[in-house]
C-alpha positions as a Markdown table, in Angstrom:
| # | Residue | x | y | z |
|---|---|---|---|---|
| 1 | Met | 10.5 | -8.0 | 72.5 |
| 2 | Leu | 14.2 | -8.5 | 72.0 |
| 3 | Leu | 15.2 | -10.6 | 69.0 |
| 4 | Val | 18.6 | -12.3 | 69.2 |
| 5 | Pro | 20.0 | -13.5 | 65.9 |
| 6 | Thr | 20.9 | -17.2 | 65.6 |
| 7 | Pro | 24.6 | -18.0 | 65.0 |
| 8 | Val | 23.8 | -18.6 | 61.3 |
| 9 | Gln | 22.0 | -15.3 | 60.9 |
| 10 | Ala | 24.9 | -13.5 | 62.6 |
| 11 | Val | 27.5 | -15.1 | 60.3 |
| 12 | Leu | 25.4 | -14.4 | 57.2 |
| 13 | Ser | 24.8 | -10.8 | 58.2 |
| 14 | Ser | 28.5 | -10.2 | 58.9 |
| 15 | Ser | 29.6 | -12.0 | 55.7 |
| 16 | Ser | 31.6 | -9.9 | 53.2 |
| 17 | Val | 29.3 | -11.3 | 50.5 |
| 18 | Pro | 25.9 | -9.6 | 50.1 |
| 19 | Leu | 23.0 | -12.0 | 50.5 |
| 20 | Ser | 22.0 | -11.3 | 46.9 |
| 21 | Glu | 25.3 | -12.7 | 45.7 |
| 22 | His | 25.1 | -16.2 | 47.2 |
| 23 | Ile | 25.8 | -19.2 | 45.0 |
| 24 | Asp | 22.5 | -20.2 | 43.4 |
| 25 | Tyr | 23.8 | -22.3 | 40.5 |
| 26 | Ala | 25.1 | -25.8 | 40.1 |
| 27 | Ile | 28.8 | -26.5 | 40.2 |
| 28 | Val | 29.9 | -29.6 | 38.3 |
| 29 | Ala | 32.2 | -31.9 | 40.3 |
| 30 | Glu | 35.6 | -32.7 | 38.8 |
| 31 | Pro | 37.5 | -36.0 | 39.2 |
| 32 | His | 39.8 | -36.0 | 42.3 |
| 33 | Pro | 43.5 | -35.3 | 41.8 |
| 34 | Pro | 45.9 | -37.9 | 43.3 |
| 35 | Met | 46.5 | -36.0 | 46.5 |
| 36 | Tyr | 42.8 | -36.6 | 47.5 |
| 37 | Leu | 43.1 | -40.3 | 46.7 |
| 38 | Leu | 45.7 | -41.3 | 49.3 |
| 39 | His | 43.0 | -43.2 | 51.3 |
| 40 | Lys | 39.4 | -44.2 | 50.8 |
| 41 | Trp | 36.9 | -42.0 | 52.5 |
| 42 | Trp | 33.1 | -42.7 | 52.3 |
| 43 | Ala | 32.0 | -39.0 | 52.1 |
| 44 | Arg | 34.7 | -37.4 | 50.0 |
| 45 | Lys | 33.5 | -33.9 | 48.8 |
| 46 | Pro | 34.4 | -32.7 | 45.3 |
| 47 | His | 37.5 | -30.5 | 45.8 |
| 48 | Asn | 36.5 | -28.0 | 43.1 |
| 49 | Val | 33.1 | -27.4 | 44.6 |
| 50 | Val | 34.7 | -26.9 | 48.1 |
| 51 | Arg | 37.3 | -24.6 | 46.5 |
| 52 | His | 34.6 | -22.5 | 44.8 |
| 53 | Tyr | 32.7 | -22.0 | 48.1 |
| 54 | Ile | 35.9 | -21.0 | 49.9 |
| 55 | Glu | 36.9 | -18.6 | 47.2 |
| 56 | His | 33.4 | -17.0 | 47.0 |
| 57 | Tyr | 32.7 | -16.6 | 50.8 |
| 58 | Thr | 36.2 | -15.8 | 52.2 |
| 59 | Ala | 39.0 | -13.4 | 51.5 |
| 60 | Pro | 42.7 | -14.1 | 51.5 |
| 61 | Asp | 44.1 | -14.6 | 55.0 |
| 62 | Asp | 40.7 | -15.4 | 56.4 |
| 63 | Leu | 40.5 | -18.4 | 58.8 |
| 64 | Val | 38.5 | -21.4 | 57.6 |
| 65 | Leu | 37.4 | -24.0 | 60.2 |
| 66 | Asp | 36.5 | -27.5 | 59.3 |
| 67 | Pro | 35.5 | -29.5 | 62.4 |
| 68 | Phe | 34.8 | -32.7 | 60.4 |
| 69 | His | 37.6 | -32.6 | 57.9 |
| 70 | Gly | 37.6 | -36.2 | 56.9 |
| 71 | Ser | 39.8 | -36.5 | 53.7 |
| 72 | Gly | 40.7 | -32.8 | 54.1 |
| 73 | Pro | 39.5 | -30.9 | 50.9 |
| 74 | Thr | 38.4 | -27.9 | 52.9 |
| 75 | Val | 41.8 | -27.5 | 54.7 |
| 76 | Leu | 43.8 | -28.2 | 51.5 |
| 77 | Glu | 41.8 | -25.9 | 49.3 |
| 78 | Ser | 41.8 | -23.1 | 51.9 |
| 79 | Ile | 45.6 | -23.2 | 52.1 |
| 80 | Arg | 45.9 | -23.3 | 48.3 |
| 81 | Leu | 43.8 | -20.2 | 48.1 |
| 82 | Gly | 45.8 | -18.3 | 50.7 |
| 83 | Arg | 43.5 | -18.8 | 53.6 |
| 84 | Arg | 44.5 | -20.0 | 57.0 |
| 85 | Ala | 42.8 | -23.3 | 58.0 |
| 86 | Ile | 42.1 | -25.4 | 61.0 |
| 87 | Gly | 40.7 | -28.9 | 60.6 |
| 88 | Phe | 40.1 | -31.7 | 63.0 |
| 89 | Asp | 38.2 | -35.0 | 63.1 |
| 90 | Leu | 37.2 | -37.7 | 65.6 |
| 91 | Asp | 39.4 | -40.1 | 63.9 |
| 92 | Pro | 43.0 | -39.4 | 65.0 |
| 93 | Leu | 44.5 | -41.0 | 61.9 |
| 94 | Leu | 42.8 | -38.5 | 59.7 |
| 95 | Cys | 44.3 | -35.7 | 61.7 |
| 96 | Leu | 47.7 | -37.2 | 61.8 |
| 97 | Trp | 48.2 | -37.7 | 58.1 |
| 98 | Arg | 47.2 | -34.1 | 57.3 |
| 99 | Glu | 49.8 | -32.5 | 59.6 |
């Protein structure tokens, strides 16, 4: 029988971080700086938590994709960490103000 890995398994197995080194501890959310408070967003993610995940699971110049970027912390934190980033959303206004 041929076993084909799921997309998640393929990503995890090709990750530069060994599975034994995944984040298994709590990260305390910090208050948002002003650049994240330009508009109200119902599901705003803590920028420092997003930053920690990007820093841990990617290397400089990696490409980070956020297909539901909302208020944009993934794209902004990726760029601040020296990663390339692509973000889009169904709401065209959210895409427009991040350009």
